[in-house]
Backbone bond lengths (Angstrom), bond angles and torsions (degrees), N, CA, C in turn:
res aa  C-N    CA-C-N  psi(-1)  N-CA   C-N-CA  omega(-1)  CA-C   N-CA-C  phi
1 M - - - 1.533 - - 1.551 109.35 -
2 P 1.436 112.39 125.02 1.424 116.22 -171.05 1.601 108.29 -65.98
3 R 1.308 110.60 147.78 1.469 115.68 178.26 1.482 113.31 -73.94
4 R 1.256 118.29 134.82 1.461 123.07 -176.99 1.551 110.03 -85.20
5 R 1.401 117.13 124.07 1.407 122.42 178.00 1.469 116.32 -65.97
6 R 1.259 115.65 134.61 1.498 118.85 179.08 1.550 107.42 -86.44
7 S 1.321 117.29 135.55 1.494 120.27 -179.47 1.512 106.33 -69.81
8 R 1.408 115.91 146.14 1.358 122.16 177.96 1.513 111.41 -100.26
9 R 1.253 118.82 129.63 1.494 121.21 173.96 1.474 111.06 -107.71
10 I 1.405 112.57 134.81 1.480 117.65 -179.77 1.532 107.97 -86.91
11 S 1.310 110.26 127.94 1.476 116.51 -179.29 1.504 111.33 -68.64
12 L 1.308 116.36 161.22 1.496 120.11 -175.12 1.546 110.57 -67.68
13 P 1.242 122.38 -36.29 1.514 119.11 175.73 1.498 113.05 -63.78
14 A 1.438 112.56 -38.27 1.476 114.33 179.54 1.487 109.68 -68.90
15 L 1.339 123.06 -33.75 1.423 126.26 177.82 1.481 110.85 -62.96
16 L 1.281 117.46 -45.01 1.483 122.26 -178.30 1.533 109.19 -63.69
17 V 1.398 114.88 -35.22 1.495 116.25 178.89 1.515 110.73 -63.69
18 V 1.374 114.31 -46.91 1.509 120.87 177.75 1.448 112.72 -53.62
19 L 1.411 115.72 -50.48 1.443 120.06 -177.02 1.510 109.32 -62.53
20 L 1.318 119.93 -40.30 1.433 124.67 -179.81 1.583 109.90 -59.10
21 A 1.350 109.76 -42.06 1.505 114.17 -178.76 1.526 110.95 -67.36
22 V 1.336 118.08 -40.53 1.474 121.21 179.56 1.527 108.49 -63.11
23 A 1.406 115.80 -42.70 1.526 117.71 178.13 1.503 111.58 -57.45
24 V 1.337 114.97 -46.25 1.553 119.10 -178.72 1.506 108.83 -61.87
25 W 1.357 117.70 -39.88 1.498 118.52 -179.31 1.502 110.98 -65.85
26 V 1.337 119.48 -40.49 1.445 123.79 -179.33 1.540 107.17 -64.68
27 Y 1.343 117.12 -40.33 1.442 119.05 -174.44 1.561 110.04 -68.26
28 L 1.318 113.98 -38.66 1.435 119.21 -179.94 1.445 117.28 -79.44
29 Y 1.306 117.10 -40.17 1.519 123.43 -171.11 1.505 115.29 -120.02
30 G 1.362 118.95 -3.04 1.410 120.80 -178.38 1.461 116.12 -73.37
31 P 1.381 121.67 -174.12 1.477 121.54 -175.54 1.497 114.37 -59.25
32 E 1.318 121.27 -23.42 1.487 122.34 -174.09 1.476 109.86 -98.37
33 G 1.272 120.73 -1.44 1.542 117.41 -175.18 1.502 109.98 -149.31
34 T 1.350 118.75 162.27 1.424 126.64 176.57 1.512 110.16 -138.55
35 S 1.238 117.98 151.30 1.465 119.88 176.57 1.532 111.15 -84.16
36 S 1.236 111.90 142.14 1.518 118.15 -178.43 1.535 111.34 -103.20
37 Q 1.352 115.82 1.22 1.452 116.14 -179.87 1.525 112.63 -79.14
38 A 1.323 114.36 137.73 1.446 119.67 -177.19 1.453 112.42 -59.18
39 G 1.311 114.85 123.52 1.392 122.11 176.87 1.501 112.82 73.49
40 G 1.355 117.60 2.23 1.457 117.73 -176.23 1.489 117.59 -97.27
41 G 1.313 121.48 -32.37 1.472 123.53 -170.85 1.468 112.31 -122.19
42 F 1.336 113.63 -172.54 1.481 117.66 178.40 1.517 104.64 -149.13
43 E 1.316 116.30 159.92 1.455 127.28 173.89 1.542 111.37 -104.82
44 L 1.276 117.60 132.44 1.434 121.22 175.62 1.479 109.55 -68.50
45 P 1.313 119.43 138.71 1.452 120.86 -177.73 1.532 112.67 -66.60
46 T 1.321 114.01 145.24 1.488 121.58 175.01 1.491 112.92 -92.19
47 F 1.341 115.23 118.55 1.458 118.24 -173.65 1.505 114.76 -88.04
48 A 1.344 119.60 -24.56 1.459 122.45 179.87 1.515 110.96 -81.34
49 P 1.302 115.68 128.44 1.505 117.40 -178.80 1.476 109.69 -60.09
50 A 1.397 115.74 140.49 1.395 121.66 -175.61 1.585 111.94 -63.66
51 S 1.312 113.30 -27.43 1.480 118.95 -179.41 1.476 117.78 -85.23
52 E 1.314 113.32 -3.02 1.514 117.77 -174.35 1.558 110.77 -68.20
53 D 1.327 115.17 135.46 1.495 120.03 179.20 1.473 109.53 -63.57
54 P 1.376 115.53 138.36 1.502 119.80 -178.29 1.573 111.71 -60.51
55 N 1.350 117.69 -22.51 1.453 115.55 178.96 1.511 112.12 -91.94
56 G 1.325 117.58 12.00 1.478 121.41 174.54 1.529 115.58 92.23
57 R 1.327 118.94 1.60 1.409 121.42 178.15 1.537 111.42 -77.73
58 A 1.293 115.57 138.46 1.472 118.98 179.63 1.467 108.85 -69.27
59 P 1.402 119.19 143.37 1.389 122.39 -177.69 1.547 109.29 -67.89
60 I 1.365 117.19 149.91 1.450 122.38 -179.33 1.560 108.41 -104.58
61 D 1.310 116.48 125.60 1.418 119.66 179.61 1.519 109.57 -76.53
62 P 1.366 120.45 117.76 1.424 121.89 -177.63 1.523 112.51 -57.48
63 A 1.305 116.57 -29.08 1.469 119.86 -179.12 1.517 114.51 -61.18
64 T 1.397 114.81 -24.84 1.494 120.68 -175.94 1.505 110.08 -88.89
65 L 1.330 119.15 -7.67 1.409 119.46 -173.71 1.492 113.84 -83.05
66 D 1.317 115.76 150.97 1.463 122.84 166.46 1.572 106.06 -53.28
67 P 1.357 115.04 136.60 1.455 114.57 179.22 1.483 115.13 -55.95
68 E 1.329 116.58 -33.62 1.474 117.17 -179.61 1.548 112.33 -71.19
69 L 1.323 116.32 -38.87 1.432 118.79 176.68 1.540 111.64 -61.90
70 A 1.275 117.71 -29.51 1.480 118.93 -178.59 1.570 108.00 -68.87
71 D 1.313 118.17 -16.99 1.471 121.74 177.55 1.509 116.69 -80.83
72 L 1.371 112.42 -13.30 1.451 116.70 -179.27 1.522 111.09 -67.05
73 V 1.339 111.49 140.60 1.536 116.03 175.77 1.518 108.23 -96.88
74 V 1.315 112.55 120.59 1.428 117.43 -179.15 1.541 111.10 -93.51
75 A 1.342 114.72 124.77 1.442 121.31 -179.86 1.521 111.07 -153.64
76 A 1.329 113.31 149.67 1.464 116.12 176.55 1.520 108.68 -67.98
77 P 1.371 115.23 146.54 1.467 119.71 174.55 1.478 111.09 -55.30
78 G 1.334 121.70 143.63 1.393 121.37 171.29 1.524 112.49 -176.06
79 S 1.297 113.74 128.91 1.507 121.91 173.26 1.495 108.25 -146.26
80 S 1.280 114.24 137.97 1.494 118.45 -179.80 1.484 113.75 -75.97
81 S 1.390 117.73 -14.14 1.435 122.98 -178.05 1.560 109.81 -115.64
82 R 1.285 116.27 153.40 1.501 121.56 -170.23 1.586 108.73 -85.11
83 Y 1.336 114.10 142.57 1.475 120.81 -179.16 1.464 109.81 -70.64
84 D 1.376 116.05 139.93 1.429 122.35 175.36 1.520 105.61 -144.32
85 R 1.434 114.70 129.89 1.423 115.86 -176.44 1.514 113.19 -61.12
86 D 1.314 119.98 -31.36 1.415 126.33 178.40 1.580 113.87 -52.82
87 L 1.367 113.67 -31.12 1.377 121.27 -177.88 1.543 113.31 -65.41
88 F 1.308 116.99 -15.56 1.440 124.20 175.63 1.539 113.80 -95.81
89 G 1.320 115.54 9.45 1.443 115.82 178.25 1.484 112.29 91.81
90 E 1.354 114.07 173.17 1.490 120.49 -178.57 1.519 109.98 -74.45
91 A 1.284 115.43 139.98 1.512 121.68 178.98 1.583 107.48 -103.58
92 W 1.288 115.76 122.23 1.457 135.10 -2.26 1.569 109.65 -107.49
93 L 1.249 118.28 148.82 1.469 118.80 177.71 1.535 114.17 -104.38
94 D 1.322 118.67 168.27 1.372 121.53 172.55 1.481 113.68 -105.22
95 V 1.346 113.49 73.34 1.405 119.53 -168.39 1.515 114.13 -70.66
96 D 1.385 116.64 -23.79 1.433 117.80 179.96 1.498 115.44 -93.95
97 G 1.331 115.76 -0.25 1.415 120.56 174.62 1.486 117.49 72.02
98 N 1.345 120.35 20.45 1.467 124.86 -178.19 1.473 112.71 -91.00
99 G 1.355 118.30 5.26 1.417 120.44 177.12 1.603 115.46 90.75
100 C 1.287 114.46 -11.68 1.494 122.15 178.19 1.518 111.22 -110.54
101 D 1.309 120.05 139.62 1.456 124.65 177.37 1.532 104.68 -70.57
102 T 1.422 114.48 168.61 1.411 119.80 -172.08 1.505 111.31 -70.93
103 R 1.360 118.20 -35.77 1.421 119.05 179.37 1.498 111.75 -57.35
104 N 1.368 120.01 -45.69 1.421 123.02 179.77 1.509 111.17 -69.33
105 D 1.311 117.60 -36.45 1.489 118.76 175.46 1.534 110.02 -57.56
106 V 1.329 119.27 -42.37 1.469 121.27 179.93 1.460 112.54 -71.08
107 L 1.341 118.67 -36.69 1.403 120.19 175.64 1.563 113.22 -63.55
108 I 1.320 113.98 -41.18 1.474 121.02 176.42 1.526 109.65 -62.14
109 R 1.266 120.22 -37.34 1.471 123.71 -175.44 1.527 106.12 -78.90
110 D 1.333 124.14 -39.37 1.450 122.86 -168.03 1.496 114.48 -99.27
111 L 1.336 119.70 -17.69 1.418 117.50 -178.88 1.582 111.15 -99.54
112 A 1.344 112.76 158.28 1.487 119.23 176.53 1.562 107.94 -105.98
113 D 1.308 115.50 164.30 1.488 121.15 178.35 1.476 112.60 54.60
114 V 1.336 118.99 39.73 1.438 122.50 -176.32 1.489 114.02 -69.71
115 R 1.353 115.52 133.03 1.485 121.00 173.09 1.439 106.30 -125.01
116 F 1.341 117.76 141.09 1.404 127.54 -178.01 1.550 115.96 -100.13
117 R 1.249 114.41 155.82 1.468 120.65 168.50 1.426 110.74 -64.42
118 A 1.336 120.56 134.86 1.406 125.82 -164.69 1.606 112.11 -60.94
119 D 1.354 114.71 -32.83 1.417 122.68 -176.64 1.528 117.12 -92.07
120 S 1.326 115.25 10.78 1.471 120.06 -168.64 1.503 116.20 -106.48
121 A 1.335 116.09 5.15 1.475 117.63 179.95 1.495 112.77 57.43
122 D 1.348 115.53 45.05 1.504 119.72 -175.92 1.471 115.91 51.85
123 C 1.360 114.52 45.28 1.435 123.04 -178.99 1.541 112.56 -119.13
124 I 1.302 117.78 -54.95 1.494 122.45 -173.65 1.462 109.11 -87.45
125 V 1.292 117.01 112.68 1.503 123.55 -178.57 1.505 110.03 -70.24
126 R 1.370 115.69 125.17 1.476 122.07 178.89 1.485 110.01 -95.04
127 T 1.310 119.28 -46.51 1.456 122.95 179.60 1.529 110.39 -142.84
128 G 1.270 119.11 161.01 1.473 124.00 174.63 1.549 110.10 177.60
129 T 1.288 114.96 178.39 1.479 120.35 -177.07 1.525 107.44 -126.76
130 L 1.321 111.87 128.99 1.485 117.37 179.15 1.510 111.79 -113.37
131 T 1.322 118.66 125.86 1.415 122.83 168.36 1.572 104.04 -92.09
132 D 1.387 112.93 102.78 1.470 118.53 -170.59 1.526 109.28 -72.29
133 P 1.325 114.57 125.66 1.447 119.20 175.93 1.504 114.73 -65.37
134 Y 1.392 117.33 -32.86 1.456 118.87 -172.94 1.540 114.88 -77.12
135 T 1.396 112.53 -29.94 1.535 115.80 -179.59 1.512 110.92 -117.74
136 N 1.317 121.12 -7.18 1.460 125.16 -175.23 1.460 110.68 56.33
137 T 1.307 117.54 41.99 1.502 123.21 175.93 1.561 106.87 -118.15
138 V 1.294 114.03 158.16 1.467 121.47 -179.16 1.582 105.68 -99.10
139 I 1.249 120.47 128.61 1.409 127.17 178.76 1.441 115.76 -123.97
140 S 1.290 117.70 129.65 1.456 121.04 177.10 1.547 109.39 -88.17
141 F 1.333 114.71 121.90 1.432 119.73 -179.88 1.502 109.20 -95.15
142 V 1.337 116.53 128.31 1.432 123.18 170.54 1.543 109.45 -131.73
143 R 1.292 114.27 121.61 1.438 118.99 179.06 1.580 112.11 -64.98
144 G 1.370 114.80 129.77 1.406 115.65 176.32 1.582 105.93 170.12
145 P 1.341 114.52 161.13 1.492 117.89 -175.97 1.568 113.21 -60.81
146 D 1.297 117.82 -23.72 1.444 121.29 -172.94 1.577 109.38 -109.70
147 T 1.326 117.66 -7.02 1.460 120.23 -174.14 1.553 114.71 -122.62
148 S 1.302 118.79 -21.31 1.455 121.56 -173.86 1.491 110.23 -62.71
149 E 1.315 121.75 -30.40 1.461 120.32 -172.85 1.562 112.40 -79.98
150 A 1.235 116.94 0.15 1.503 122.45 169.38 1.444 111.45 -56.59
151 V 1.387 115.10 -38.17 1.433 121.12 -178.91 1.578 106.11 -121.17
152 Q 1.281 118.74 122.55 1.435 123.54 -176.35 1.551 108.21 -120.79
153 I 1.392 113.35 163.69 1.411 115.50 178.59 1.573 106.04 -107.94
154 D 1.325 112.86 121.18 1.478 117.43 -176.19 1.519 110.41 -100.36
155 H 1.282 115.42 141.25 1.512 120.90 171.35 1.548 103.19 -89.46
156 V 1.307 117.34 112.78 1.437 123.05 179.98 1.503 111.48 -50.39
157 V 1.295 120.53 -53.29 1.387 127.40 167.58 1.560 105.65 -91.52
158 P 1.285 119.55 105.50 1.480 119.90 -176.76 1.508 112.78 -57.86
159 L 1.386 113.34 150.11 1.474 117.79 -178.56 1.556 111.51 -61.10
160 S 1.255 119.41 -42.53 1.421 122.87 176.48 1.506 113.43 -59.15
161 Y 1.356 115.37 -41.79 1.471 120.30 176.85 1.552 109.68 -61.74
162 A 1.393 114.44 -47.71 1.478 117.25 178.74 1.590 109.68 -57.25
163 W 1.352 115.69 -40.15 1.503 118.47 -178.94 1.505 110.99 -58.84
164 Q 1.331 114.98 -41.24 1.491 117.45 -177.04 1.546 114.24 -81.11
165 H 1.267 115.04 -5.20 1.510 121.42 -177.21 1.500 112.99 -119.67
166 G 1.290 118.90 18.92 1.451 120.78 174.24 1.526 117.65 136.53
167 A 1.332 117.02 -24.44 1.494 118.80 -175.13 1.516 110.80 -72.66
168 S 1.370 120.89 -12.28 1.438 119.56 178.32 1.569 108.53 -64.48
169 E 1.326 118.66 -23.38 1.431 123.60 -175.38 1.593 113.24 -90.34
170 W 1.369 115.34 -1.84 1.383 118.01 -177.49 1.488 112.21 -84.45
171 T 1.372 116.15 170.33 1.407 120.84 170.96 1.527 110.35 -80.44
172 D 1.394 116.50 166.47 1.405 121.26 177.91 1.541 111.92 -57.24
173 A 1.351 116.05 -39.82 1.384 124.03 -175.82 1.517 109.28 -66.58
174 Q 1.351 117.95 -39.52 1.473 122.00 179.13 1.531 108.86 -65.68
175 R 1.277 116.76 -42.98 1.463 117.18 -174.85 1.565 109.04 -70.71
176 A 1.306 118.47 -35.62 1.539 119.92 175.62 1.462 109.71 -66.08
177 A 1.240 122.52 -34.24 1.493 127.31 178.63 1.564 106.80 -67.21
178 F 1.322 115.44 -44.47 1.482 118.04 177.81 1.440 114.29 -63.65
179 A 1.352 118.25 -40.42 1.483 122.96 -177.45 1.510 112.55 -67.74
180 N 1.372 116.98 -22.75 1.423 122.87 -177.01 1.525 114.12 -110.97
181 D 1.292 118.11 17.00 1.444 122.62 -172.65 1.555 106.46 -84.79
182 P 1.358 119.98 115.00 1.439 119.22 178.26 1.563 114.78 -54.29
183 A 1.281 118.35 -28.16 1.485 122.78 179.80 1.549 110.51 -61.17
184 N 1.317 116.48 -21.90 1.462 122.04 -172.99 1.524 108.42 -109.90
185 L 1.359 120.31 8.77 1.460 124.74 -170.32 1.478 111.57 -124.37
186 S 1.343 117.43 138.79 1.412 122.07 172.97 1.502 111.24 -141.17
187 A 1.325 120.30 142.65 1.446 124.94 170.46 1.528 105.22 -81.24
188 V 1.372 113.15 124.21 1.570 116.25 -174.19 1.505 106.43 -141.25
189 D 1.324 114.20 173.31 1.453 127.15 171.31 1.445 109.53 -56.48
190 G 1.378 118.06 126.19 1.460 122.09 -178.10 1.558 112.28 -56.57
191 P 1.326 121.77 -53.82 1.467 122.55 179.53 1.491 114.38 -58.43
192 A 1.335 116.15 -36.77 1.462 118.07 175.70 1.479 112.97 -64.94
193 N 1.334 115.12 -39.92 1.514 117.98 177.63 1.504 109.84 -64.46
194 Q 1.332 117.60 -41.10 1.483 119.24 178.26 1.417 115.46 -63.77
195 A 1.365 115.87 -32.56 1.489 123.97 -178.93 1.578 106.97 -68.10
196 K 1.306 113.17 -42.46 1.471 120.63 -174.60 1.494 108.05 -68.32
197 S 1.317 120.93 -45.45 1.422 126.25 -179.10 1.492 113.46 52.64
198 D 1.348 120.11 -120.01 1.448 117.98 -179.19 1.549 110.85 -110.69
199 S 1.304 115.23 27.53 1.464 121.33 179.03 1.492 116.90 -70.51
200 G 1.285 115.27 151.90 1.457 120.91 165.16 1.494 114.47 -98.01
201 P 1.360 120.76 177.04 1.450 120.89 -173.58 1.490 115.45 -56.33
202 A 1.358 119.60 -25.35 1.471 121.76 -176.60 1.512 108.41 -71.02
203 E 1.276 121.45 -29.65 1.455 125.10 -176.93 1.504 113.82 -97.77
204 W 1.300 115.55 -30.05 1.514 119.58 -176.91 1.519 110.34 -145.91
205 M 1.315 114.30 135.79 1.439 124.62 171.04 1.491 109.58 -132.43
206 P 1.371 115.25 154.07 1.506 116.58 -179.49 1.527 112.83 -57.90
207 P 1.294 121.28 137.31 1.453 119.32 179.29 1.487 113.03 -59.52
208 A 1.340 119.97 -32.22 1.448 121.01 175.26 1.554 112.33 -75.78
209 S 1.259 115.23 102.63 1.472 120.95 -169.74 1.482 110.22 -63.51
210 G 1.313 121.29 -27.65 1.439 121.84 177.20 1.464 116.64 -64.96
211 Y 1.346 118.15 -9.59 1.455 122.99 179.38 1.581 109.77 -100.17
212 A 1.279 117.79 -0.07 1.470 118.01 -172.52 1.465 112.39 -62.63
213 C 1.270 119.00 -38.74 1.469 122.43 -176.53 1.525 111.54 -65.14
214 T 1.325 116.59 -47.48 1.452 123.65 173.19 1.491 113.75 -58.16
215 Y 1.322 116.04 -43.52 1.452 121.76 -178.72 1.527 111.68 -63.07
216 V 1.332 118.02 -50.44 1.457 116.13 -177.69 1.559 111.94 -69.01
217 D 1.425 114.48 -29.29 1.401 115.13 179.20 1.538 111.53 -66.84
218 R 1.382 116.07 -39.12 1.419 121.37 -176.79 1.604 106.75 -68.51
219 F 1.351 114.96 -43.69 1.493 118.23 179.62 1.521 109.55 -57.96
220 A 1.360 116.24 -48.67 1.444 117.64 -178.18 1.560 112.79 -63.61
221 D 1.358 114.60 -42.41 1.440 118.64 179.86 1.487 116.85 -58.83
222 V 1.410 114.27 -37.56 1.456 119.08 177.71 1.563 109.02 -65.20
223 L 1.362 112.74 -45.80 1.484 115.36 -178.36 1.521 111.62 -58.68
224 L 1.295 115.42 -41.02 1.511 119.87 -178.73 1.534 109.57 -69.38
225 S 1.334 115.31 -37.35 1.554 116.89 -170.61 1.575 105.33 -70.69
226 Y 1.361 117.24 -31.30 1.452 119.38 -172.04 1.573 108.94 -104.32
227 G 1.311 121.72 1.31 1.385 122.81 -179.82 1.550 113.94 66.73
228 L 1.324 114.40 34.88 1.449 121.77 179.78 1.505 107.09 -91.48
229 T 1.412 112.44 149.27 1.478 115.80 177.02 1.536 106.99 -90.33
230 V 1.395 115.67 177.12 1.411 125.16 -176.38 1.527 108.61 -134.21
231 S 1.303 119.77 142.68 1.451 121.87 -178.38 1.490 105.54 -73.93
232 P 1.399 116.72 158.13 1.477 121.04 179.72 1.469 111.24 -58.77
233 E 1.407 117.55 -40.98 1.475 119.82 -177.51 1.522 112.54 -65.45
234 D 1.331 113.94 -37.99 1.473 120.27 -176.56 1.539 108.64 -74.45
235 F 1.279 118.53 -35.54 1.445 121.30 177.60 1.512 109.93 -66.41
236 D 1.398 117.88 -41.02 1.461 117.47 176.25 1.524 112.22 -66.37
237 A 1.349 120.07 -34.70 1.462 121.17 179.00 1.490 109.75 -70.50
238 I 1.296 121.73 -36.28 1.524 126.01 -179.69 1.490 103.32 -66.49
239 A 1.336 118.78 -50.98 1.474 121.76 -173.62 1.475 109.81 -62.91
240 A 1.348 120.00 -42.25 1.438 119.98 -177.19 1.623 111.72 -66.36
241 V 1.357 117.14 -35.14 1.392 117.83 178.94 1.518 108.53 -73.16
242 D 1.336 116.43 -43.17 1.470 120.30 -177.08 1.516 111.74 -61.63
243 S 1.351 120.40 -28.79 1.414 125.71 -176.62 1.576 110.24 -65.89
244 G 1.288 116.88 -22.42 1.413 124.34 -179.07 1.529 113.55 -101.40
245 C 1.393 118.71 2.22 1.315 118.58 -176.62 1.528 115.54 -93.79
246 P 1.330 122.86 152.82 1.452 120.58 -174.71 1.631 108.09 -69.87
C-alpha cells in the first residue's frame, strides 16, 4: 500500500521571508525600477515612441512636408498685451491709393457681374454675384443695411491670430498694411465668416472640402510672408491637409 504524503504547511516566519523577497524583487525589477548592477538586472521595454507628441498627436516626418511648410516657425500663441482691432488701423483703408477702400477692392476682385453706385466713379459696389469659396454656394450681393452682411470680407489669417503670433511687435503702419493686404482677404459667405471667427485651421476649415488645399496654402503663405508663427495644432492641421493635396 503506497505511503500517503503528508501536506506541508509553511510557517509564518517563512511566509514573511517569502513576501519580503517578493517585495524586494518588485522594488528592484518591477515596472517602476531597474537594477543598476552589471549583468544583474533588466529594463522593461518602452512602448511609446520617443518622438510622439505629449498631446497624443502623431509625429510629422519633415521629409514629407512641402518645402515651404518646413519653413514655418511653430510656437504657442503668446502676447503680453491684449488684442484690439483698432491696433490694426481703421477698417477699411485705401492703402493702394486707387480711390477705393479695401473692402470694395476685394468685392470688385471676387464678385462677378459687378455694378457700381452711380456716384462712386466705379468704386462702390452696388450689386454682384459671389461664388463663395468656403461653402461653394452662389450668393447675390446687394448693398444695403439689411443685405450687405450676406457677403463679408474675411482675413484668412485673422487679425487676433496674427496679434498672438508676432503682430503685437509690429508698428501701427505694419499692422494696417497687414489688415488691408488683398493676399490675406477674401469675399465670403457671411455666416461662414462668423463661424470661423478668429480660428486657425485646427478649429475651423471651410465647409466646402474642395477648397481645403487652397485655404491652408493661403494661410501658410500669409504666415511666411509676414514672419508670423503658427501654433502646433494649426501646423499639424495644415500639414495633414497638405499631405493629400496635388
